[in-house]
C-alpha positions as CSV (number, residue, x, y, z in Angstrom):
1,M,86.6,98.7,120.4
2,N,87.2,95.1,119.5
3,S,90.8,93.7,119.6
4,A,92.5,90.4,119.0
5,K,95.3,88.9,121.0
6,I,98.4,87.6,119.2
7,N,100.9,85.8,121.4
8,G,99.6,87.6,124.5
9,K,99.7,91.1,122.9
10,E,96.7,93.0,121.9
11,E,96.0,94.2,118.3
12,P,93.4,97.0,118.5
13,N,93.0,97.3,114.7
14,P,91.2,94.7,112.6
15,C,93.8,93.0,110.4
16,L,94.2,90.3,107.8
17,V,96.9,87.7,107.5
18,Q,98.2,88.3,104.0
19,K,101.0,85.8,103.8
20,V,102.4,82.9,105.9
21,F,106.1,82.3,105.6
22,V,106.4,79.1,107.6
23,S,104.8,75.6,107.5
24,E,104.2,73.1,110.2
25,G,107.4,71.3,111.1
26,D,109.7,74.0,109.8
27,I,112.8,74.8,111.9
28,I,112.6,78.5,112.8
29,K,115.7,80.5,113.5
30,K,115.9,83.8,115.3
31,D,114.6,86.7,113.2
32,D,112.8,84.5,110.7
33,N,109.6,85.9,109.3
34,H,106.4,84.1,110.5
35,F,103.5,86.0,108.7
36,M,102.5,89.3,107.3
37,L,99.5,91.3,108.7
38,E,97.7,94.0,106.8
39,A,95.8,96.7,108.7
40,M,94.7,100.1,107.4
41,E,96.7,99.6,104.2
42,M,100.0,99.0,106.1
43,E,101.8,95.7,106.1
44,N,103.6,94.4,109.2
45,I,105.8,91.3,109.2
46,I,105.8,89.3,112.4
47,K,109.2,87.8,113.2
48,D,110.5,85.2,115.6
49,L,112.5,86.9,118.4
50,E,113.7,83.7,120.2
51,G,114.2,81.0,117.6
52,K,111.9,78.0,118.4
53,R,110.7,75.0,116.5
């Protein structure tokens, strides 16, 4: 089984980045959306848990 690592965490299912919510240089606050992944017809929004630039 192939897997991808995102931020040190493994994603065992193939997925596509459907939407990116931030741009380079944006100030990111805690709980801001980063991007949306789609895998097996399910959408998952990846959020910031710490609030970093």
